[in-house]
C-alpha positions as CSV (number, residue, x, y, z in Angstrom):
1,M,-35.8,-9.4,20.5
2,A,-35.7,-6.3,22.1
3,R,-35.7,-3.0,20.2
4,W,-32.9,-1.3,22.5
5,D,-30.9,-3.9,24.1
6,A,-28.2,-2.1,26.2
7,G,-25.8,-5.3,25.3
8,A,-26.5,-5.6,21.7
9,L,-23.3,-3.7,20.7
10,E,-21.1,-6.0,22.7
11,R,-23.2,-9.0,21.7
12,L,-22.8,-8.4,18.0
13,R,-18.8,-7.8,18.4
14,Q,-18.5,-10.8,20.1
15,A,-20.7,-12.8,17.9
16,A,-18.6,-11.9,14.6
17,L,-15.2,-12.2,16.2
18,D,-16.6,-15.9,17.2
19,L,-17.9,-16.5,13.6
20,F,-14.6,-15.0,12.2
21,G,-12.6,-17.0,13.7
22,E,-14.5,-20.0,13.4
23,H,-15.4,-19.5,9.6
24,G,-13.1,-17.0,8.3
25,Y,-13.8,-13.2,7.8
26,D,-15.3,-13.9,4.1
27,A,-17.3,-16.6,4.7
28,V,-19.5,-15.1,7.5
29,T,-22.8,-12.8,6.5
30,V,-24.1,-9.8,8.5
31,T,-27.0,-12.1,9.0
32,Q,-25.1,-14.5,10.3
33,I,-23.7,-12.1,13.0
34,A,-27.0,-10.8,14.0
35,E,-28.3,-14.3,14.5
36,Q,-25.8,-15.7,16.7
37,A,-26.0,-12.7,18.8
38,G,-29.9,-12.8,19.1
39,L,-30.7,-9.8,17.3
40,T,-31.9,-9.1,13.9
41,R,-30.0,-7.5,10.7
42,R,-31.5,-4.0,11.0
43,T,-30.2,-4.0,15.0
44,F,-26.5,-4.7,13.4
45,H,-27.0,-1.6,11.3
46,R,-27.8,0.5,14.1
47,Y,-24.3,0.0,15.3
48,F,-22.5,-0.9,12.4
49,P,-22.5,0.2,8.7
50,D,-21.0,-3.2,7.6
51,K,-19.4,-6.3,9.2
52,R,-15.9,-4.8,8.5
53,E,-16.5,-1.6,11.3
54,I,-17.0,-4.4,13.8
55,L,-13.4,-4.5,14.2
56,F,-12.3,-0.7,13.3
57,A,-15.4,0.6,15.6
58,G,-13.8,3.7,17.5
59,S,-11.1,4.0,15.7
60,E,-12.1,7.2,14.0
61,R,-11.4,8.5,17.5
62,L,-7.9,7.6,17.7
63,P,-6.3,10.5,15.4
64,P,-8.0,13.4,17.3
65,A,-6.7,11.7,20.7
66,V,-3.0,11.4,19.3
67,A,-2.9,15.0,18.1
68,E,-4.3,16.3,21.4
69,A,-1.9,14.1,23.1
70,V,0.9,15.7,21.0
71,L,-0.3,19.3,21.5
72,A,-0.8,18.6,25.4
73,A,3.0,17.5,25.4
74,D,5.8,19.6,27.3
75,P,6.7,22.2,25.1
76,E,10.2,21.5,25.3
77,L,10.2,18.2,24.1
78,A,11.6,17.6,20.5
79,P,8.9,16.8,18.1
80,L,10.0,13.1,17.8
81,Q,9.7,12.7,21.1
82,A,6.4,14.7,21.5
83,A,5.1,12.1,19.2
84,L,6.0,9.3,20.8
85,S,4.9,10.6,24.0
86,A,1.4,11.0,22.6
87,L,1.6,7.6,21.4
88,R,2.7,6.1,24.5
89,M,0.2,7.8,26.5
90,V,-2.7,7.4,23.9
91,G,-1.6,3.6,23.5
92,A,-1.4,2.6,27.4
93,E,-5.5,4.0,27.4
94,V,-6.3,2.4,24.5
95,S,-4.7,-1.1,25.7
96,A,-6.4,-0.8,29.3
97,I,-9.8,-0.9,27.4
98,I,-9.2,-3.7,24.9
99,S,-9.3,-7.7,25.7
100,D,-9.5,-9.1,22.2
101,S,-6.3,-7.5,20.6
102,A,-4.9,-10.9,19.6
103,Q,-8.1,-12.5,17.9
104,R,-8.8,-9.1,16.1
105,R,-5.2,-9.1,14.7
106,A,-5.4,-12.8,13.8
107,I,-8.7,-12.1,11.9
108,I,-7.7,-8.6,10.2
109,E,-4.3,-10.8,8.8
110,T,-6.5,-13.4,6.8
111,S,-8.3,-10.6,4.6
112,P,-6.3,-8.0,1.9
113,E,-9.6,-5.8,2.6
114,L,-8.9,-5.7,6.6
115,R,-5.0,-5.2,6.2
116,E,-5.7,-2.2,3.9
117,R,-8.2,-0.7,6.3
118,E,-5.5,-1.3,9.1
119,R,-3.3,0.7,7.0
120,T,-5.6,3.5,6.3
121,K,-6.5,3.8,10.0
122,A,-2.6,4.0,10.4
123,A,-2.1,6.5,7.9
124,A,-4.8,8.7,9.9
125,V,-3.1,8.3,12.9
126,T,0.4,9.4,11.5
127,A,-1.1,12.1,9.3
128,A,-2.7,13.3,12.9
129,L,0.7,13.1,14.3
130,R,2.4,15.6,11.4
131,D,-0.3,17.9,11.8
132,A,0.0,18.1,15.5
133,L,3.8,18.0,15.4
134,E,3.6,21.4,12.8
135,R,0.9,23.0,15.0
136,R,4.0,22.7,17.8
137,G,6.1,24.6,15.2
138,A,8.2,21.8,13.6
139,G,8.9,22.2,10.1
140,P,7.0,20.2,7.8
141,T,9.9,17.4,7.1
142,E,10.7,17.3,10.6
143,A,7.2,16.7,11.5
144,R,6.9,14.5,8.4
145,L,9.6,12.5,9.6
146,A,9.1,12.3,13.1
147,A,5.3,11.1,12.9
148,Q,6.5,8.3,10.5
149,V,9.2,6.9,13.0
150,A,6.8,7.5,16.1
151,S,4.2,5.5,14.0
152,I,6.7,2.7,13.5
153,V,7.5,2.7,17.2
154,S,3.6,2.4,17.8
155,E,2.9,-0.2,15.6
156,E,5.9,-2.6,16.9
157,A,4.7,-2.0,20.5
158,F,0.9,-3.1,19.5
159,G,2.3,-6.2,17.7
160,R,4.3,-6.9,20.8
161,W,1.6,-6.0,23.2
162,T,-0.5,-8.1,21.1
163,D,1.6,-10.9,21.0
164,G,1.6,-11.2,24.9
165,E,5.0,-9.7,25.9
166,G,3.8,-7.7,28.6
167,P,2.2,-4.8,28.9
168,F,2.1,-1.8,27.1
169,P,4.3,0.6,28.2
170,R,7.0,-1.9,28.6
171,C,6.3,-3.1,25.1
172,F,6.6,0.7,23.8
173,D,9.7,1.0,25.6
174,V,11.3,-2.2,24.0
175,A,9.8,-1.1,20.5
176,E,11.2,2.4,21.1
177,A,14.8,1.2,22.1
178,A,14.9,-1.4,18.9
179,V,14.3,1.6,16.6
180,H,16.7,3.8,18.3
181,A,19.1,1.1,17.7
182,V,18.3,0.4,13.9
183,L,18.9,4.0,13.2
184,T,21.7,4.5,15.3
185,K,23.8,1.5,14.5
186,D,27.1,1.8,12.5
187,T,26.7,-0.3,9.5
C-alpha cells in the first residue's frame, strides 16, 4: 500500500458509501472502509477523523462561501433576496461537483447521529447567512428571519435536486415559488 496515494481520498469515500449502503452506517467500521479501499486505518485517519466525516467532508467550507456570496450580492437587494441569491449561486456550484447526493442522503436518513450532524451543518449555514445580512445592514430580526426562510428554500431545493427533479437552479426556483405561495396564501 502506497504511503501517499493520490486516489486514496476518493477510494475511501466510495468504499464508505458502498459499505454504508450495503450494511448500514452503524454496522460499518473504519477498518472495513480502509480495507475496502485497499488502504490502512492509519491512511483513513489522515483524511478523516471518523467515519461520519466521510459524509460531511468539506461542509465546513459552506458557511464562509455562503457569507461571501451574500456580501457580494447586489447591494440594492433586500435581505431575503440577497440570501436567496447567495444560496442559489452556492447551491448551483455545489451541485455541479456532487455526484452521489441521493446515496448520501439515503445513508444520512438511516441514522439519528447523521441527521443531527446534518442539522448542525444547516444551522451553521443559516448563522452565516444571518451574520452576513447584518453586515450588509439588516437589523437582527430581519436578518434572522431572512436567513431562516432562505435556508428553508435551499433545503427544499436540495431535496428536490437529490430526488432528480432537475438541475439545481430550476429546483431552487420551484422551492422558492412554493415557499412564497405558502407565505402569501390567504387562509
